[in-house]
DRENSETI-911039 format. One record per residue (C-alpha): x, y, z. Coordinates in steps of 0.25 Angstrom, whole numbers, plus 5000, padded with zeros to 4 digits. Example, Ala and Ser with C-alpha at 12.3 -4.5 7.8 and 13.67 -1.06 7.14 Angstrom:
BEGIN
   px   py   pz
 5049 4982 5031
 5055 4996 5029
# end
This chain:
BEGIN
   px   py   pz
 5870 5378 5529
 5878 5366 5524
 5889 5363 5534
 5898 5357 5523
 5897 5369 5514
 5900 5378 5526
 5913 5369 5529
 5917 5370 5514
 5917 5385 5514
 5922 5388 5528
 5933 5377 5528
 5937 5377 5513
 5951 5371 5515
 5947 5360 5523
 5936 5357 5514
 5945 5356 5502
 5955 5347 5510
 5943 5338 5513
 5939 5337 5499
 5953 5334 5494
 5955 5323 5505
 5942 5317 5501
 5945 5317 5487
 5958 5310 5489
 5952 5300 5499
 5941 5296 5489
 5951 5296 5478
 5959 5286 5486
 5947 5278 5489
 5943 5278 5475
 5957 5273 5470
 5956 5262 5480
 5942 5258 5475
 5947 5258 5461
 5959 5250 5465
 5950 5240 5472
 5941 5239 5460
 5953 5237 5450
 5959 5226 5460
 5946 5219 5460
 5945 5219 5445
 5959 5213 5445
 5956 5203 5455
 5944 5198 5447
 5953 5197 5435
 5964 5190 5442
 5954 5180 5448
 5949 5177 5434
 5963 5175 5429
 5966 5166 5441
 5954 5157 5438
 5958 5157 5423
 5972 5152 5426
 5967 5142 5436
 5959 5136 5425
 5971 5137 5416
 5979 5130 5426
 5969 5118 5427
 5969 5117 5412
 5983 5114 5412
 5983 5104 5424
 5971 5097 5428
 5963 5100 5415
 5976 5100 5406
 5981 5090 5395
 5990 5082 5404
 5979 5079 5414
 5970 5075 5403
 5981 5066 5397
 5983 5058 5410
 5968 5058 5413
 5965 5051 5400
 5977 5042 5402
 5971 5037 5415
 5957 5036 5409
 5960 5028 5396
 5974 5022 5396
 5972 5007 5400
 5987 5004 5402
 5988 5016 5412
 5976 5009 5419
 5983 4996 5419
 5995 5002 5425
 5987 5009 5436
 5981 4996 5440
 5995 4989 5440
 5992 4980 5429
 6004 4985 5420
 6018 4987 5425
 6024 5000 5428
 6028 5009 5417
 6020 5001 5407
 6024 5004 5393
 6010 5007 5389
 6009 5018 5400
 6022 5024 5400
 6022 5030 5386
 6008 5036 5388
 6013 5043 5401
 6025 5048 5393
 6017 5053 5382
 6008 5061 5392
 6020 5067 5399
 6027 5071 5387
 6014 5077 5380
 6010 5085 5392
 6024 5089 5397
 6022 5081 5410
 6034 5078 5419
 6029 5064 5422
 6017 5055 5420
 6014 5042 5428
 6003 5032 5431
 5999 5029 5446
 5994 5016 5448
 5982 5013 5457
 5992 5010 5468
 5998 5024 5468
 6011 5020 5462
 6016 5026 5449
 6015 5014 5438
 6020 5022 5426
 6027 5035 5425
 6034 5044 5415
 6043 5056 5419
 6049 5066 5410
 6062 5066 5418
 6063 5050 5417
 6060 5048 5432
 6047 5039 5432
 6039 5039 5445
 6035 5024 5443
 6033 5016 5456
 6030 5029 5464
 6019 5029 5474
 6010 5041 5472
 5998 5036 5479
 5999 5047 5490
 5999 5058 5479
 5986 5067 5478
 5986 5067 5463
 5985 5051 5463
 5975 5051 5474
 5966 5061 5466
 5968 5053 5453
 5963 5040 5461
 5951 5048 5464
 5948 5050 5449
 5952 5065 5448
 5962 5072 5439
 5971 5081 5447
 5984 5089 5447
 5993 5088 5459
 6004 5098 5461
 6016 5094 5470
 6031 5096 5473
 6040 5084 5471
 6046 5079 5484
 6058 5074 5476
 6060 5085 5465
 6053 5097 5472
 6047 5101 5459
 6032 5104 5457
 6024 5095 5449
 6009 5094 5445
 6003 5080 5445
 5992 5078 5435
 5984 5065 5440
 5973 5058 5433
 5966 5045 5437
 5967 5032 5430
 5953 5026 5429
 5951 5011 5428
 5942 5013 5417
 5941 5023 5405
 5931 5032 5412
 5934 5042 5423
 5924 5037 5432
 5931 5024 5435
 5941 5021 5446
 5954 5027 5446
 5966 5017 5446
 5978 5026 5446
 5982 5039 5441
 5990 5045 5429
 5999 5057 5434
 6007 5067 5426
 6017 5076 5433
 6020 5090 5428
 6029 5101 5433
 6022 5113 5440
 6031 5123 5432
 6020 5123 5422
 6011 5129 5433
 6022 5140 5436
 6022 5143 5421
 6007 5144 5420
 6007 5154 5432
 6019 5162 5427
 6017 5177 5422
 6002 5176 5423
 6000 5185 5436
 6008 5193 5446
 6006 5180 5455
 6001 5166 5451
 6001 5155 5461
 5996 5141 5461
 5993 5136 5476
 5991 5122 5481
 5979 5119 5490
 5989 5121 5501
 5993 5135 5497
 6006 5132 5491
 6011 5139 5479
 6013 5128 5469
 6015 5137 5457
 6017 5151 5454
 6022 5162 5444
 6031 5166 5456
 6041 5154 5458
 6045 5159 5471
 6031 5157 5477
 6030 5142 5473
 6029 5134 5487
 6025 5146 5495
 6013 5144 5504
 6000 5153 5503
 5994 5157 5516
 5998 5154 5531
 6008 5142 5532
 6002 5135 5545
 6009 5122 5550
 5997 5114 5547
 5997 5119 5533
 6012 5117 5531
 6011 5102 5536
 5999 5099 5527
 6007 5104 5515
 6020 5096 5519
 6012 5083 5522
 6006 5084 5508
 6020 5083 5501
 6014 5090 5489
 6024 5101 5489
 6036 5092 5491
 6047 5097 5501
 6043 5111 5499
 6038 5113 5513
 6045 5102 5520
 6057 5109 5526
 6053 5124 5526
 6041 5133 5528
 6034 5137 5515
 6035 5151 5510
 6022 5159 5511
 6016 5165 5498
 6017 5181 5499
 6004 5183 5492
 5990 5181 5498
 5983 5171 5489
 5969 5173 5493
 5961 5181 5482
 5961 5196 5484
 5971 5207 5484
 5983 5205 5493
 5996 5214 5495
 6009 5208 5490
 6023 5213 5488
 6017 5227 5491
 6006 5226 5480
 5992 5222 5480
 5989 5209 5473
 5976 5203 5468
 5975 5188 5471
 5966 5178 5464
 5965 5163 5465
 5959 5152 5457
 5958 5137 5461
 5965 5126 5453
 5958 5113 5453
 5968 5101 5452
 5960 5091 5460
 5971 5092 5471
 5966 5084 5483
 5971 5095 5493
 5963 5106 5486
 5963 5116 5475
 5975 5124 5470
 5974 5139 5469
 5979 5148 5458
 5983 5162 5463
 5985 5174 5455
 5989 5188 5460
 5990 5201 5453
 5997 5214 5457
 5986 5224 5458
 5996 5235 5458
 5999 5232 5443
 5984 5229 5439
 5979 5241 5447
 5989 5252 5446
 5990 5262 5457
 5991 5274 5447
 5978 5271 5441
 5971 5270 5455
 5978 5283 5458
 5973 5291 5446
 5959 5286 5448
 5959 5290 5463
 5965 5303 5459
 5954 5306 5449
 5943 5302 5459
 5950 5311 5469
 5951 5322 5460
 5936 5320 5456
 5932 5320 5470
 5940 5333 5473
 5933 5340 5461
 5919 5335 5467
 5924 5340 5481
 5927 5353 5475
 5913 5354 5469
 5907 5350 5482
 5915 5360 5489
 5911 5371 5479
 5897 5367 5480
 5897 5367 5495
 5903 5381 5495
 5892 5385 5485
 5882 5379 5494
 5888 5387 5506
 5887 5400 5498
 5873 5397 5493
 5869 5394 5508
 5874 5408 5512
 5867 5415 5500
 5854 5407 5503
 5855 5412 5518
 5857 5426 5513
 5845 5424 5504
 5836 5417 5514
 5829 5430 5518
 5826 5433 5504
 5821 5419 5501
 5812 5420 5513
 5806 5433 5508
 5805 5426 5494
 5798 5414 5500
 5789 5423 5508
 5785 5430 5495
 5784 5417 5488
 5775 5412 5498
 5766 5424 5497
 5766 5423 5482
 5762 5409 5483
 5751 5412 5492
 5746 5423 5483
 5747 5413 5471
 5739 5403 5479
 5729 5414 5483
 5728 5418 5468
 5724 5404 5464
 5714 5403 5476
 5708 5417 5473
 5707 5414 5458
 5699 5401 5460
 5688 5410 5467
 5676 5412 5458
 5668 5421 5468
 5671 5432 5477
 5667 5423 5489
 5677 5413 5484
 5687 5423 5482
 5686 5429 5496
 5687 5416 5502
 5699 5412 5494
 5706 5426 5498
 5703 5424 5513
 5708 5409 5512
 5721 5414 5506
 5722 5425 5516
 5721 5415 5527
 5732 5406 5520
 5741 5417 5517
 5740 5426 5530
 5733 5418 5540
 5720 5426 5539
 5710 5420 5549
 5698 5429 5545
 5695 5438 5533
 5684 5444 5525
 5683 5449 5510
 5673 5460 5506
 5671 5463 5491
 5665 5476 5485
 5650 5476 5481
 5650 5482 5467
 5635 5485 5469
 5638 5492 5482
 5652 5498 5481
 5652 5502 5496
 5649 5488 5500
 5658 5476 5503
 5652 5462 5503
 5658 5451 5510
 5664 5441 5500
 5671 5431 5510
 5676 5429 5524
 5686 5420 5531
 5685 5413 5545
 5676 5424 5550
 5668 5420 5563
 5657 5430 5561
 5649 5433 5549
 5655 5446 5542
 5647 5457 5536
 5642 5454 5522
 5645 5468 5518
 5653 5480 5523
 5653 5494 5518
 5665 5502 5514
 5671 5509 5526
 5664 5499 5535
 5674 5494 5545
 5689 5491 5543
 5686 5483 5530
 5676 5493 5524
 5687 5504 5528
 5697 5496 5520
 5688 5496 5508
 5687 5511 5509
 5702 5513 5511
 5707 5503 5501
 5719 5499 5509
 5724 5487 5516
 5725 5487 5531
 5732 5478 5541
 5726 5480 5555
 5734 5474 5567
 5724 5471 5578
 5726 5474 5592
 5727 5464 5603
 5712 5465 5606
 5709 5466 5591
 5696 5469 5585
 5694 5456 5578
 5694 5441 5582
 5697 5429 5574
 5689 5417 5579
 5691 5402 5576
 5687 5389 5582
 5699 5389 5591
 5696 5403 5597
 5699 5417 5592
 5710 5427 5590
 5713 5441 5587
 5719 5444 5573
 5732 5451 5572
 5729 5459 5560
 5717 5462 5551
 5720 5464 5536
 5710 5473 5528
 5713 5475 5513
 5705 5481 5501
 5704 5472 5488
 5707 5482 5476
 5708 5480 5461
 5712 5492 5453
 5709 5501 5465
 5695 5495 5465
 5690 5489 5479
 5685 5475 5477
 5685 5470 5491
 5691 5471 5505
 5697 5460 5514
 5700 5458 5529
 5709 5448 5535
 5712 5444 5550
 5726 5439 5553
 5732 5433 5566
 5745 5440 5562
 5750 5453 5556
 5754 5450 5542
 5768 5453 5537
 5772 5461 5525
 5773 5449 5516
 5759 5445 5520
 5754 5459 5518
 5759 5458 5504
 5753 5445 5501
 5739 5450 5507
 5740 5462 5497
 5742 5452 5486
 5731 5443 5490
 5721 5455 5491
 5726 5458 5477
 5722 5444 5472
 5709 5445 5479
 5706 5458 5471
 5710 5452 5458
 5701 5440 5460
 5689 5448 5464
 5691 5456 5451
 5692 5442 5444
 5679 5437 5451
 5672 5450 5447
 5676 5448 5433
 5672 5434 5432
 5658 5438 5437
 5658 5449 5426
 5663 5439 5415
 5653 5429 5419
 5642 5439 5415
 5649 5440 5401
 5651 5425 5399
 5636 5420 5398
 5638 5409 5388
 5646 5396 5388
 5653 5387 5378
 5649 5377 5368
 5655 5363 5367
 5654 5351 5359
 5649 5337 5362
 5650 5329 5349
 5659 5331 5338
 5649 5327 5327
 5639 5337 5333
 5649 5348 5333
 5653 5345 5318
 5639 5345 5314
 5637 5358 5320
 5649 5364 5314
 5645 5359 5300
 5632 5366 5302
 5639 5378 5307
 5648 5379 5295
 5637 5378 5285
 5631 5391 5290
 5644 5399 5289
 5644 5407 5276
 5659 5406 5274
 5667 5393 5269
 5671 5385 5281
 5680 5372 5281
 5686 5363 5291
 5696 5352 5291
 5701 5341 5299
 5715 5338 5305
 5719 5331 5291
 5715 5344 5284
 5703 5337 5277
 5690 5345 5276
 5680 5341 5287
 5669 5350 5281
 5666 5364 5275
 5653 5372 5274
 5644 5376 5263
 5651 5389 5261
 5664 5382 5258
 5657 5372 5248
 5651 5384 5241
 5664 5392 5240
 5671 5381 5233
 5660 5374 5227
 5663 5360 5233
 5655 5350 5242
 5660 5347 5256
 5658 5332 5253
 5669 5333 5243
 5678 5341 5253
 5677 5334 5266
 5689 5325 5268
 5698 5332 5259
 5709 5342 5262
 5712 5354 5254
 5722 5347 5245
 5710 5339 5239
 5703 5352 5235
 5705 5353 5220
 5697 5366 5218
 5709 5373 5225
 5723 5375 5219
 5733 5365 5223
 5742 5375 5229
 5731 5381 5238
 5727 5367 5242
 5741 5364 5247
 5742 5377 5254
 5729 5375 5261
 5732 5360 5265
 5745 5365 5271
 5738 5376 5279
 5728 5367 5284
 5738 5357 5289
 5745 5368 5296
 5733 5375 5302
 5727 5361 5307
 5741 5357 5313
 5743 5371 5320
 5728 5373 5323
 5731 5386 5317
 5723 5397 5310
 5723 5403 5296
 5717 5416 5293
 5721 5423 5280
 5716 5428 5266
 5717 5418 5254
 5712 5416 5240
 5702 5405 5237
 5696 5400 5224
 5681 5399 5226
 5671 5391 5218
 5668 5403 5209
 5682 5402 5203
 5687 5415 5210
 5698 5416 5220
 5693 5423 5232
 5700 5430 5244
 5696 5424 5257
 5699 5425 5272
 5703 5411 5276
 5702 5406 5290
 5707 5392 5295
 5709 5387 5309
 5714 5374 5314
 5706 5367 5326
 5710 5357 5336
 5704 5345 5342
 5700 5343 5357
 5715 5339 5360
 5720 5352 5353
 5726 5344 5341
 5724 5350 5327
 5710 5345 5322
 5708 5353 5309
 5704 5367 5304
 5692 5375 5300
 5692 5387 5290
 5684 5397 5282
 5686 5408 5273
 5679 5421 5268
 5679 5427 5254
 5685 5440 5255
 5687 5442 5240
 5678 5454 5239
 5685 5460 5251
 5699 5458 5244
 5694 5464 5232
 5689 5476 5240
 5703 5477 5246
 5709 5477 5232
 5699 5487 5227
 5702 5496 5239
 5717 5496 5236
 5714 5500 5221
 5705 5511 5225
 5713 5517 5236
 5721 5526 5226
 5708 5531 5220
 5701 5535 5233
 5711 5547 5234
 5707 5552 5221
 5692 5550 5224
 5693 5559 5236
 5701 5570 5228
 5692 5570 5216
 5678 5566 5222
 5673 5580 5225
 5677 5586 5212
 5673 5575 5203
 5659 5574 5210
 5657 5589 5205
 5661 5585 5191
 5652 5573 5190
 5640 5582 5194
 5643 5591 5183
 5644 5579 5173
 5631 5574 5178
 5624 5587 5175
 5630 5586 5161
 5625 5572 5159
 5611 5576 5165
 5610 5587 5155
 5615 5578 5143
 5604 5568 5147
 5594 5579 5148
 5597 5583 5134
 5597 5569 5129
 5612 5568 5128
 5622 5557 5133
 5629 5560 5146
 5643 5566 5144
 5649 5561 5157
 5650 5546 5160
 5657 5549 5173
 5644 5555 5179
 5636 5543 5175
 5646 5534 5182
 5645 5542 5194
 5630 5540 5194
 5630 5525 5192
 5641 5523 5203
 5632 5520 5214
 5624 5510 5206
 5636 5503 5202
 5641 5502 5216
 5628 5497 5221
 5628 5486 5210
 5642 5481 5213
 5643 5470 5224
 5656 5463 5229
 5653 5448 5227
 5656 5440 5240
 5659 5425 5237
 5665 5415 5247
 5675 5403 5244
 5686 5395 5250
 5699 5389 5246
 5708 5379 5254
 5721 5383 5260
 5734 5382 5251
 5748 5388 5250
 5743 5401 5244
 5752 5412 5238
 5750 5425 5245
 5755 5439 5239
 5762 5441 5252
 5771 5429 5249
 5777 5437 5238
 5792 5441 5239
 5793 5451 5228
 5801 5442 5219
 5794 5436 5208
 5803 5424 5207
 5802 5420 5221
 5787 5423 5222
 5785 5414 5209
 5793 5403 5216
 5785 5404 5229
 5772 5403 5221
 5777 5391 5214
 5780 5384 5227
 5766 5387 5233
 5760 5381 5220
 5769 5368 5221
 5766 5367 5236
 5751 5368 5233
 5753 5357 5223
 5759 5348 5233
 5748 5350 5243
 5738 5347 5232
 5745 5334 5229
 5745 5330 5244
 5730 5332 5245
 5727 5325 5232
 5735 5313 5237
 5744 5313 5225
 5754 5302 5223
 5768 5302 5229
 5774 5304 5215
 5766 5317 5213
 5769 5322 5227
 5784 5319 5224
 5783 5327 5211
 5777 5339 5217
 5786 5339 5229
 5798 5338 5219
 5793 5350 5212
 5791 5358 5225
 5805 5355 5229
 5810 5359 5215
 5802 5372 5216
 5807 5375 5231
 5822 5372 5227
 5821 5381 5214
 5814 5392 5222
 5825 5392 5233
 5836 5393 5223
 5829 5405 5216
 5826 5411 5229
 5841 5410 5234
 5845 5416 5221
 5836 5428 5223
 5841 5430 5237
 5855 5430 5232
 5852 5441 5222
 5845 5449 5233
 5857 5447 5242
 5848 5441 5253
 5856 5441 5266
 5850 5428 5271
 5851 5420 5258
 5860 5409 5263
 5851 5406 5275
 5839 5407 5265
 5846 5397 5256
 5849 5388 5268
 5834 5387 5271
 5831 5384 5256
 5841 5372 5257
 5834 5367 5270
 5820 5368 5264
 5825 5360 5251
 5832 5350 5260
 5819 5348 5268
 5811 5346 5255
 5821 5336 5250
 5820 5328 5263
 5805 5329 5263
 5805 5324 5249
 5813 5312 5253
 5804 5309 5265
 5792 5310 5256
 5798 5300 5245
 5802 5291 5256
 5788 5290 5261
 5792 5295 5275
 5783 5308 5274
 5771 5313 5266
 5769 5325 5258
 5764 5333 5270
 5777 5336 5276
 5783 5341 5263
 5771 5350 5261
 5772 5355 5275
 5787 5358 5272
 5783 5366 5259
 5772 5374 5266
 5779 5377 5279
 5794 5376 5277
 5795 5382 5262
 5782 5391 5261
 5779 5395 5275
 5792 5396 5282
 5802 5399 5270
 5794 5406 5259
 5785 5414 5268
 5796 5417 5279
 5810 5415 5274
 5808 5420 5260
 5802 5433 5265
 5814 5437 5272
 5821 5441 5259
 5808 5446 5252
 5811 5461 5256
 5823 5460 5247
 5813 5461 5235
 5807 5474 5229
 5792 5470 5231
 5787 5482 5224
 5774 5490 5225
 5765 5478 5223
 5769 5471 5236
 5769 5484 5244
 5755 5486 5239
 5751 5472 5244
 5757 5475 5257
 5747 5487 5259
 5733 5482 5264
 5722 5484 5254
 5713 5488 5265
 5713 5490 5280
 5706 5478 5287
 5698 5481 5299
 5704 5473 5310
 5694 5476 5320
 5686 5464 5324
 5671 5466 5327
 5664 5459 5339
 5660 5445 5336
 5646 5448 5336
 5648 5458 5324
 5655 5447 5316
 5645 5435 5317
 5630 5434 5316
 5626 5431 5330
 5613 5425 5326
 5619 5415 5317
 5631 5412 5327
 5621 5409 5338
 5614 5399 5329
 5627 5392 5325
 5631 5392 5340
 5618 5386 5345
 5619 5375 5334
 5633 5372 5338
 5630 5372 5353
 5618 5363 5351
 5627 5353 5343
 5638 5352 5353
 5629 5353 5365
 5638 5363 5373
 5635 5378 5377
 5642 5389 5370
 5643 5404 5368
 5650 5415 5361
 5652 5427 5369
 5659 5440 5364
 5668 5448 5373
 5657 5457 5377
 5650 5445 5383
 5640 5445 5372
 5635 5431 5369
 5635 5429 5354
 5631 5415 5354
 5627 5404 5364
 5620 5391 5366
 5617 5379 5374
 5620 5385 5388
 5618 5374 5398
 5606 5374 5409
 5616 5371 5420
 5622 5385 5417
 5611 5393 5413
 5600 5388 5423
 5610 5385 5435
 5624 5390 5435
 5621 5404 5429
 5609 5406 5438
 5615 5404 5451
 5624 5416 5456
 5634 5407 5462
 5636 5397 5451
 5635 5408 5441
 5647 5414 5447
 5654 5401 5444
 5650 5402 5429
 5655 5416 5429
 5669 5411 5434
 5669 5401 5423
 5666 5412 5412
 5676 5421 5418
 5687 5411 5418
 5684 5408 5403
 5684 5422 5399
 5697 5425 5406
 5704 5414 5400
 5699 5418 5386
 5704 5433 5389
 5718 5427 5392
 5718 5422 5377
 5715 5407 5380
 5710 5400 5367
 5701 5390 5375
 5697 5389 5389
 5689 5379 5397
 5683 5381 5412
 5675 5373 5421
 5666 5382 5429
 5663 5379 5444
 5649 5376 5440
 5655 5363 5433
 5653 5367 5419
 5664 5369 5408
 5665 5381 5399
 5675 5384 5388
 5679 5396 5380
 5687 5401 5368
 5689 5415 5362
 5684 5420 5348
 5696 5428 5342
 5695 5435 5329
 5707 5441 5323
 5713 5442 5337
 5701 5448 5343
 5694 5441 5355
 5679 5443 5351
 5672 5432 5359
 5672 5419 5367
 5666 5405 5364
 5661 5398 5376
 5657 5383 5377
 5653 5377 5390
 5643 5372 5401
 5647 5358 5399
 5654 5347 5406
 5667 5340 5403
 5663 5327 5408
 5651 5321 5415
 5646 5332 5425
 5649 5330 5440
 5634 5329 5445
 5638 5330 5459
 5646 5343 5457
 5634 5349 5450
 5624 5343 5461
 5632 5350 5472
 5632 5363 5463
 5617 5362 5462
 5616 5362 5477
 5626 5373 5479
 5619 5383 5470
 5605 5378 5473
 5602 5372 5459
 5590 5362 5456
 5600 5350 5457
 5592 5341 5447
 5590 5352 5437
 5604 5357 5438
 5610 5343 5437
 5602 5341 5424
 5607 5354 5418
 5621 5350 5422
 5619 5336 5415
 5613 5343 5402
 5627 5351 5400
 5635 5343 5390
 5648 5336 5393
 5659 5340 5383
 5672 5334 5379
 5683 5343 5384
 5691 5339 5372
 5681 5344 5362
 5679 5358 5369
 5691 5365 5362
 5685 5360 5349
 5671 5365 5351
 5676 5379 5357
 5686 5380 5346
 5675 5378 5335
 5666 5388 5342
 5677 5399 5343
 5683 5396 5329
 5669 5396 5323
 5666 5409 5329
 5679 5415 5325
 5678 5410 5311
 5664 5416 5309
 5669 5429 5315
 5681 5429 5307
 5673 5427 5294
 5663 5437 5298
 5674 5447 5301
 5680 5445 5288
 5667 5447 5281
 5665 5460 5289
 5678 5465 5284
 5675 5460 5270
 5662 5468 5270
 5670 5480 5275
 5679 5478 5263
 5667 5477 5254
 5662 5490 5259
 5675 5497 5258
 5676 5492 5244
 5662 5497 5240
 5666 5511 5245
 5679 5511 5238
 5672 5506 5225
 5663 5518 5226
 5675 5527 5228
 5681 5521 5216
 5669 5524 5207
 5669 5538 5212
 5684 5539 5208
 5681 5533 5194
 5670 5543 5191
 5678 5554 5196
 5690 5550 5187
 5680 5549 5175
 5674 5563 5178
 5688 5569 5179
 5691 5564 5165
 5680 5571 5159
 5681 5586 5156
 5673 5593 5166
 5675 5606 5158
 5668 5600 5146
 5656 5596 5155
 5655 5610 5160
 5654 5615 5145
 5645 5605 5141
 5636 5609 5152
 5636 5623 5148
 5633 5620 5134
 5621 5611 5138
 5616 5622 5147
 5617 5633 5135
 5609 5624 5126
 5597 5623 5136
 5597 5638 5138
 5587 5645 5130
# end
């Protein structure tokens, strides 16, 4: 158990206190961290500001206009150069005005020229106190100028005590700056301008000299303060410099209260950010420093930090609450899991047992013989229960009282090959048919031996193997421990599995006897196509087949004869190109072809077709799509049977149904009347008179007329189209008329597609179609409103959606983004299939359909739905010829076997199977396993299955299903899927004692088939057999209808004769008979 979860549950108050404390602590830490980040941000900004202001300060001093003016004067003014060399007297009139002009122009306090000797030669002062004759040779600004450098020197006047800035530029001997300096031009300005520059810029702004003295500041009281520690040596150096006048002569300097090193420092109870930047004035004593300080309490307010910290603390507290809740839940789950641990262990034990049973199931299912099955059972018993010895005996069907040894496990001595029921413990177990667990005594009756020694078993298990109360086998196991209840249950399950698999192996042997033929396969596409063409020519019914593009690939002679066309004129065309069919039919057929191919579907229905004789024939129409080796749509094949005579018979039977009743009532009486009339007619003929009763003569000629009549049977075909069927009628003439018109226009569109009409013609037909659809929808909605149709509004919404979709497709068609195909698919599927034949039919019950439609709903005759056996449907001799031709063309063995194990057709069985595998008992058992596996899969409803037998050959199978009845199976096989593994077959030859050379030769004779082609070959064979059977079944039913028709015709003739006889006066016949008799009496 998690100790933390336990602590949270048992010490809840303390846990909450810790959670709150930790939340507050992390909130404070987060607040400080945020403050630190914000202060660092302000420090960065302050440093940027310091550097910017440093540049600004230099731009008005060293790089300013005043410095530029005196530098140019010292460079180019000849009079100044002469005065510096002492060649002109002091305050020369040529120099003084220039100095005054510079001073007044740049607001300088004074401007003077220092000669090469260091004495001021000329000067101008705005206070009228010139500095001429003063010796400034010791001044740093003069010394730096004599070194050829412009410089700014800040100092405090000894006399006046004011702060001044001295701008000094060298006077060059020539007019280039690289020449010798012969003096200096100096301008003096007040430091008050520096104070003004630093004013109101930051909380604190200082300008420090190289010695650390505050020379200028936005805080006037800090001017003259000393930054850093004032050591005696430092103070002496400052005083000796005389730069700051008498500021430090008689007193100790005041210390600056703020630390000026970059960083964050406390001041006046607040935290200040300090940033510095160097000011380069070419001071010989070092660089000046600009110091800026900002109050962080103002830029990083406490309230902001507080709320951020509080928010983080609150979030952490919420997380803590969730964690505490999770830990409490975990604690409860732990308690519950401990309570359920016993149940879990039991479930685990059951799962382990079930897992072992599942593994044993797989292991046992792999066994193909009783020996393998027994060995697998004993191995699983060892794995599951630790059985160290065991034996399995199975019942001998030929000797019911005898049990044969099927397998043993780890037995040191040979076991008896057979035992008799009642013999020993195992024989007694077979008699009693109950399991026994026998604990052995310390000096037990049996010993388990191994290479390490021997031991006595702790228990012996005996169990009968039963299936539906039938004894199949008995087993015996020796264990080193007494099994518990769970192991006993698992043992019972394992014995049950053994029983089931013994039954399966037995059935496999039986099934092998039934499956005596194998399958056929294809080696070459051309050879198969050649055979198919030859095969199709022998079929008496019209057959056609098309490719993926719905174009004809071929037809047979019956098709050519039916329509009076030549196949050369048909191949490569689709149904839209067939001018001998009505346009509407062509469009419908094309649509159906595309749907059948795309869905690999099937079409089986009755339909009317125009044959070459000019008549419309009723046909049974069959079409089926087929796929290529990858399962993709590849085309379709179809056929049809002329059932016109059968349909006529059905119509005639309906007409005669009412007359049949009258016939039964009047037949006996009228037969007697007819006899009387025959006698009268005979007498009339005898006496040379004309017969008086025609009805009697008609009765005499009835048989001859019946024998002379014959139902003409002609075959023909017509391609698929959008056909109108009476079942589509609504009962409303206006709606039915609109629907027929839409069918006709749709067929016109399909004809235009196939004929390759121009886009203008396509556009015209589509426009007509949309107009027809829109007008029909409007009329239909008006009729629905009149009828009070409850879903009229929903129906109108569907109409609008269809019209919108049609308009959109027209726009796409006109823009060239789609062809006519999508539009026709919309018409055939959305408008016709889904709307007219589904949605519209929902309100048809509101119409009064009348007796005619009711009569149509009544079947004309009762079809016989019983499907005969396949052998009764086909000519087996002809089927065998066709089958043999196909197998020879593709080079693969094949067979058709019905469900009674009767081989209906077979060919090309391979020598490897007939001369070797099926001859040797052991290898034959493997063949039986293969056939059994295939048969079981087909019984499960599998459309196609393939299996590689243990003998190394491959077999495939597919069912033949007619009208939902499984009649037979098509088999192909005895081939390889790749080059044969000769080493495998060589070892197999040695294992079963075959003639190795002859066997390998037979193996190599077996064909190598392309696995991708197998479904196509198998599909053709089963489809061909299904097609022939379906047509034969239809013919049988047509013949039955003809027979029924003849019978009804005979009945009708009898009825007609009876009706005519009744119309004559029977009494008159009697009187005439008496008169004739009197005339002949002497």
